[in-house]
C-alpha positions in Angstrom: -33.3 -12.9 53.3 -34.7 -12.5 56.8 -34.9 -15.0 59.6 -37.4 -14.9 62.4 -36.7 -16.8 65.6 -39.6 -18.6 67.3 -39.2 -20.1 70.7 -41.1 -22.7 72.7 -40.2 -22.9 76.4 -41.1 -26.1 78.2 -41.5 -26.5 82.0 -41.0 -22.8 82.7 -37.2 -23.0 82.4 -35.5 -19.9 81.0 -32.3 -20.5 79.0 -30.2 -17.8 77.5 -28.6 -18.6 74.1 -26.7 -16.2 71.8 -28.7 -16.0 68.6 -25.5 -16.0 66.5 -24.8 -19.5 67.7 -28.2 -20.9 66.5 -28.1 -22.6 63.1 -31.1 -23.2 61.0 -31.8 -26.9 60.2 -34.1 -26.2 57.2 -32.6 -24.1 54.4 -33.5 -22.9 50.9 -31.5 -23.1 47.7 -31.9 -19.3 47.1 -32.3 -15.9 48.7 -35.0 -14.6 46.4 -37.5 -15.9 43.9 -38.4 -14.5 40.5 -41.7 -16.0 39.2 -41.9 -15.5 35.4 -45.4 -14.8 34.2 -45.1 -17.4 31.4 -44.5 -20.2 34.0 -47.2 -22.1 35.8 -45.0 -22.9 38.8 -41.6 -22.5 40.4 -39.9 -25.2 42.5 -37.5 -24.5 45.4 -35.2 -27.0 47.0 -35.6 -27.4 50.8 -32.7 -29.1 52.7 -32.5 -30.4 56.2 -29.0 -29.8 57.5 -29.5 -31.6 60.8 -27.5 -34.8 60.7 -29.8 -36.8 63.1 -33.3 -35.4 63.3 -36.2 -35.0 60.8 -37.9 -31.7 60.7 -41.2 -30.4 59.3 -41.0 -27.6 56.8 -44.1 -25.3 56.6 -44.3 -22.8 53.7 -46.7 -20.0 52.8 -46.8 -16.7 50.9 -47.8 -13.2 52.2 -48.5 -9.9 50.5 -46.6 -6.7 51.3 -49.0 -6.1 54.2 -48.1 -9.4 55.8 -51.5 -11.0 54.9 -51.3 -14.7 54.1 -52.4 -15.7 50.6 -55.3 -18.1 50.8 -58.1 -19.6 48.7 -58.1 -18.5 45.1 -55.5 -15.8 45.5 -52.6 -15.3 43.1 -50.4 -18.2 44.3 -50.4 -21.2 46.5 -47.6 -23.3 48.1 -47.6 -27.1 47.7 -47.3 -28.9 49.9 -47.9 -26.5 52.7 -46.2 -28.8 55.2 -43.8 -31.7 54.6 -41.3 -33.8 56.5 -37.6 -33.6 55.6 -35.4 -36.4 56.7 -32.0 -35.9 58.3 -29.4 -34.7 55.7 -32.2 -35.0 53.2 -33.8 -32.6 50.7 -37.2 -32.2 49.0 -39.0 -29.6 46.9 -41.7 -27.1 47.6 -43.7 -25.7 44.6 -45.2 -22.2 44.3 -48.0 -22.5 41.8 -49.9 -19.8 40.0 -53.6 -19.5 40.6 -56.3 -17.7 38.5 -55.7 -14.6 40.6 -52.2 -14.2 39.1 -53.9 -13.1 35.8 -55.2 -10.0 37.7 -51.8 -8.7 38.7 -50.4 -5.7 36.9 -48.7 -6.6 33.7 -46.7 -3.4 33.2 -44.5 -3.9 36.3 -43.4 -6.5 38.9 -45.5 -7.4 42.0 -43.9 -8.2 45.3 -44.7 -11.1 47.7 -42.9 -12.8 50.6 -42.3 -16.5 50.8 -42.0 -17.9 54.3 -40.5 -21.2 55.4 -40.7 -22.3 59.0 -38.9 -25.2 60.4 -40.8 -27.3 63.0 -38.4 -29.4 65.2 -39.4 -32.8 66.5 -40.9 -32.9 70.0 -38.3 -33.4 72.6 -38.6 -36.4 74.9 -36.6 -34.6 77.6 -38.0 -32.3 80.3 -36.9 -28.7 80.7 -35.9 -28.2 77.1 -35.9 -24.9 75.1 -36.8 -25.5 71.5 -35.9 -22.8 69.0 -37.5 -22.8 65.6 -36.3 -20.5 62.8 -38.4 -19.0 60.1 -36.9 -17.8 56.8 -38.6 -15.0 54.8 -37.5 -14.1 51.3 -38.8 -11.8 48.6 -40.8 -13.2 45.6 -41.1 -11.1 42.5 -43.9 -11.9 40.1 -42.5 -10.8 36.7 -45.1 -10.6 33.9 -44.2 -12.7 30.8 -43.3 -9.7 28.6 -41.0 -8.3 31.3 -39.4 -11.7 31.9 -38.6 -11.9 28.2 -37.2 -8.4 28.2 -35.0 -9.0 31.2 -33.6 -12.2 29.7 -32.6 -10.2 26.6 -30.8 -7.6 28.7 -28.2 -9.8 30.3 -25.3 -7.8 28.7 -26.8 -4.5 29.9 -28.8 -5.2 33.1 -31.9 -3.1 33.6 -30.4 -1.9 36.9 -28.1 0.3 34.8 -31.0 2.5 34.0 -31.1 3.8 37.6 -30.2 7.5 38.0 -29.4 9.7 41.0 -30.6 13.2 41.7 -28.9 15.4 44.3 -30.8 17.7 46.6 -28.9 19.4 49.4 -26.6 16.8 51.0 -28.5 13.7 49.9 -29.1 11.6 46.8 -32.4 10.2 45.6 -32.4 7.0 43.5 -34.8 7.0 40.5 -35.9 3.8 39.0 -37.6 4.2 35.6 -37.8 0.4 35.0 -40.8 -1.9 35.7 -38.6 -4.0 38.0 -37.9 -3.8 41.7 -34.3 -2.9 42.5 -32.7 -3.8 45.9 -29.6 -1.8 46.9 -27.4 -3.1 49.7 -24.4 -0.9 49.6 -23.3 2.7 48.8 -19.7 4.1 48.9 -17.5 6.7 47.3 -15.6 4.2 45.3 -15.6 0.5 44.6 -14.3 -1.6 47.5 -14.7 1.2 50.0 -16.7 0.8 53.2 -20.4 1.6 53.1 -20.9 5.3 54.0 -22.3 6.1 57.4 -26.1 6.5 57.4 -26.8 4.1 54.5 -29.4 1.4 54.9 -30.4 -1.2 52.5 -33.5 -0.3 50.5 -35.7 -1.5 47.7 -36.7 1.0 45.0 -40.1 0.2 43.5 -40.8 0.0 39.8 -41.1 3.4 38.2 -40.5 5.0 41.6 -37.8 6.6 43.7 -36.3 6.4 47.2 -34.0 8.6 49.2 -30.5 7.1 49.6 -29.2 7.1 53.1 -25.8 8.7 53.8 -24.3 12.1 52.9 -24.0 13.1 49.3 -20.7 14.8 50.2 -19.4 11.5 51.5 -20.5 9.6 48.4 -18.8 12.3 46.2 -19.3 12.8 42.4 -18.8 9.2 41.5 -21.1 7.2 43.9 -20.9 3.4 43.8 -24.0 1.4 44.6 -24.3 -2.4 45.1 -27.5 -4.1 44.0 -28.8 -7.7 44.3 -29.5 -9.4 40.9 -32.0 -12.2 40.1 -29.5 -14.8 41.2 -28.5 -13.3 44.5 -25.3 -11.9 43.1 -24.1 -8.4 44.1 -22.9 -6.4 41.1 -21.7 -2.8 41.4 -22.9 0.3 39.6 -20.5 3.3 39.3 -22.2 6.6 38.6 -20.8 9.7 37.0 -22.4 13.0 38.2 -22.8 16.3 36.4 -24.4 19.0 38.5 -27.3 17.4 40.4 -27.8 14.5 38.1 -25.9 11.2 37.9 -25.9 8.4 35.3 -24.4 4.9 35.4 -20.9 5.0 33.9 -21.1 2.0 31.5 -17.3 2.1 31.0 -16.9 0.9 34.6 -19.5 -1.9 34.3 -18.9 -4.8 36.7 -17.4 -7.7 34.9 
């Protein structure tokens, strides 16, 4: 989940605020969206955590290039803007459009859902208003792949990942039709993330270089991924030569 800060400065007054102290009023009930191809829509819960003021919540979708989905594209957001009362909650619906049928059916497609909070206009002069925008990933999962993933709960598809070593680095290979997001890499479970690692997303049937030294990760690298529900299970690999497979005997419980 990524948050973008938008500021509106009134009367030319410059105020310095630490971003860590700014809390979003509008929040979502999840950190990622999986849209099954056999569903016509997916609903998200939007909450206003402000105790006193109503906020507007504006939602829209973008493709991987940051282009807003409009017209008869694959999906639409309903309603695009709505009022959320103090301490209240409502729902926003992502609805499939005819264009969704044209998306690849042999792998997932990636989009980004954006939710921007719009604060009420202040009746005071010289006020700095800060609006936050949340951006999360939405994975369109074709019907057959959604059914297959549901049947693989005991052995998640992420366990099909492999590693290949070249020099002092590992490459992550993803033979599955699903996106896999990795947020941690260490030499053993519970250790600190190795220096040089950065979170990455491995595309379906693709590969990506893993940050950090292969020597630091050792012969039993541990990777942390994000599952469909925002959980963070661990994969422990066992390496032989330059190739590494997931060690199922050390599956996260």
